[in-house]
C-alpha positions, 0 to 999 in steps of 0.5 A: 451186662449185669454181674455174673453171680456164681451159683453152685460153686463148690470151692475146695482148699488146695491144702485140704483144710476144712474151712468155714464159709462166711456167714455175714449174708453179703455177696463177695467179689472175685477178679478172675484174671486169665492174663488176657482178660479179667472179669469180676465175679459175684459169689453168693453169701456163704461161699468160701472166698479166700486164698487157695480156694479153687472154683470152676467157672467158664470151663476152667478151674480157678484158684484164688491167689491173692488180693488187690492191695488197693481194694482187698478184692481177691484175685483168681488165676487159672489153676494151670497158669 
């Protein structure tokens, strides 16, 4: 299976702040970890990928909660987790 590219995601900051998207033109990876399984998601350039950002994927609302210490890749958990 190839990478899952998330399109049409409208991330929002939990604190309501107005955050600017990355404009470096590179895709960003996020580990979606449900506690039972984990997937690596690929976000297109221009999407906001940082702590506190929520997005919808697979019928679930996810929130980015931190980064992996070894790789710096953001990790998301289900928002109701």
